[in-house]
KOLGU-405851 format. One record per atom (N, C-alpha, C): x negated, y negated, z; residue in one letter. Coordinates in pm, whole numbers, plus 50000, padded with zeros to 5 digits. Each point is the difference from the previous one (the first is absolute). Layout:
N
XYZA/...
REM end
This chain:
119
155826372126867M/499984996349830M/498485003450033M/499315000849907E/498405004549897E/499384983350011E/499044994650018N/499294989049968N/499375002149815N/500604999149941N/498985000349868N/499754989149874N/499614992350127N/499084986949943N/498615005450075N/499575011749943Q/498485000549995Q/499014993849875Q/499084996350072Q/499014989549912Q/498785009250000Q/499465003949857Y/498275003749996Y/499054992149937Y/499195000950062V/498584994549931V/499425009549940V/499574997149923Y/499305006149879Y/498474992550043Y/498875011550038Y/498424999149950Y/499664998649885Y/499634987349939Q/498684998449872Q/498524999350080Q/499195013949954P/498784997950076P/499644988249907P/498764994650057S/499254985549940S/498935001749969S/499415007249905Y/498665007649968Y/499194986449997Y/500094983250016S/499364993749978S/499234997550149S/500495005450083R/499455002650127R/498645011850028R/500465011149895V/498965008250025V/499154995249883V/500184996949876D/498954993849902D/500404991049961D/499114984750073P/501264988049933P/499344999849862P/499375004849915N/500064994349836N/500765015149927N/501055004150085Y/500795009649939Y/500724992649879Y/501354992450080D/500714992149886D/499304999249914D/498884992149928A/499394990549906A/499425013249914A/499575010850055A/499415016849921A/500634999249940A/501215007350075S/501305006149984S/500664994749834S/500264986450009K/500604990749916K/498845001849845K/498834997750084D/498915000449918D/499905011549833D/500225014950103F/499745012449966F/501325004149867F/501224994250083L/501275004049923L/500384992949899L/499094984350037T/500464994549823T/499305000549926T/498785004450010K/498935009549876K/500875008249966K/500215008750071A/500305010749966A/501175001249910A/501484993450057I/500694994849898I/499744995449850I/499214984850024V/499334999249901V/498995010649893V/499345010550020S/499705006849980S/501065006449919S/501165008250015C/501025006749973C/500934992649883C/500064986150019A/500584988849948A/499485002949846A/498624995749942I/498704998149981I/500135010449905I/500195011350018A/499595015550014A/500145002049828A/501214992249948S/500125006049882S/500154991649897S/499414989450013L/499634989949878L/498845004949949L/499924995849832P/498505003349982P/498684992750062P/499294992450012I/498684997450091I/500705004450140I/501004998650088G/500084997250095G/499715016350048G/500195010649931S/499685011250026S/499165001650095S/498554999049882I/498815002050049I/499434989950172I/501144986249974I/499834991350121I/500625009050108I/501065007449969A/500795003050094A/498865012450064A/499335005849931I/499155011550043I/498974992050092I/499174994449949S/499334990750120S/500414993050121S/501294997449990M/500514993350111M/500295011250128M/500445012749916A/501055002050100A/498405013550064A/499064999249917S/498895009750083S/499434991950080S/500014984949977K/498894992550120K/501274994150097K/501315001850009N/500704999950102N/500205011850046N/500335010150000R/499755016650067R/498955000050091R/498705000749933K/498314996450023K/500274991150141K/500614988049992A/499864991850102A/501165002450128A/500985007749913L/500975003150133L/499255010650073L/499755010249927L/499405009550099L/498854996150026L/499294988050015D/498865002950082D/500544990850102D/501054988150005Y/500784995750124Y/500405011850062Y/500485009849946L/500255011450115L/498795006050069L/498895001249926T/498995005350066T/499394991350121T/500394989549973R/499294987150119R/500805000750083R/501235005150002G/501165003850129G/500894995949966G/500564994849876G/501304992349954G/501025002850056G/501364996249987I/500985007750078I/500875009249888I/500385010349991H/500495011349879H/501744997850003H/500514991949992T/501114995049996T/500605002849877T/501505004750000V/500494999149849V/499854990649930V/499904989650003K/499364988749940K/498625004249903K/499365003250069I/498865008449943I/499685008349922I/500975010250035K/499955011449944K/500734993349843K/501194997550015V/501024995849865V/498534989549887V/499374991350065A/498654997449943A/499545006149917A/499185012550057S/499025008449948S/501105009549897S/501304999750044A/500555012649884A/500464992749885A/499714983549984L/500674991949890L/498594999649911L/498784994850059S/498775002249982S/499515010049944S/500205013150041R/499775012949926R/501035000949893R/501114997749970A/501054995149895A/499424992449911A/499304988750039G/500044989149945G/499065005249862G/498955006150070K/498575003349915K/500385011949932K/500825009450034Y/499895013149895Y/501044992749915Y/501144991150030A/500704994349889A/499294996049861A/499094987950107G/498964994649888G/498975009749925G/499705010150014I/499395013649972I/501034999449887I/500955008250012A/501465003449918A/499924989649897A/500454984350005Y/500324997349919Y/498804993749904Y/498674999850070T/498844996549912T/499955010349912T/500115010750021V/500255016549882V/500984995049890V/501564999550050I/500824995349913I/499524992649904I/499334983650091W/499744986649884W/498875006049907W/499055010150029G/498955003949898G/500805006149896G/500665009549995F/501095004949930F/500764992249843F/500154989350097Y/501414994549925Y/498864990549904Y/499394995850082M/498614987149948M/498875012149851M/500065008850044L/499205009949899L/501215002949943L/501185006550011Y/500984999849910Y/500234987249840Y/500104991750064Y/500234988349956Y/498754994649912Y/498905000850052L/498594997149905L/500265016349885L/500215011950003L/499985010149861L/501004995049938L/501454997450043L/500844991349893L/499454983649906L/499284992850094I/499284993449873I/498864999249957I/499305017950012A/498714999949973A/500995005949832A/500905005150033M/500815012549856M/500554987949915M/500264991550070V/500354989649949V/498874991549885V/498814999350031I/498804994449954I/499605010149888I/500205011750043F/499455011349938F/500775001049837F/501634997650056G/500305001749893G/500354988749866G/500114986250071L/499484992049901L/498924993549928L/499055005550056T/498824998349942T/499675014749872T/500625009950040S/500305016149901S/500504992149876S/500984990450004N/500774998149909N/499444986149930N/498994996650078I/499434987949916I/498725007149927I/499665005050030F/498805010749880F/500105012049958F/501215000749936R/500935012949971R/500084993049819R/
REM end
């Protein structure tokens, strides 16, 4: 008979041994990236998201140039920062057209009302 009671030990690398600030830095980068993506669709939040994502990505790239560890968590934070920035730009344009449309409607109503008064 065979002994099928084998136990496997999975090794999970601890990046805090290589870089003691990795856990805090990666959490900060990922948190800011997620928040910038989350607020990118709000009217004023889209402008804030552009700034937040740009600063976060710049800090992340600076961390990597200083010798930080390039892990999957860091890559995801970088991708989300880039997505938050571009989503913020897109939604800023969309909200700009939205506001322009309603300003035109209001101007047409005011023009229509004043043209009836002076008739």
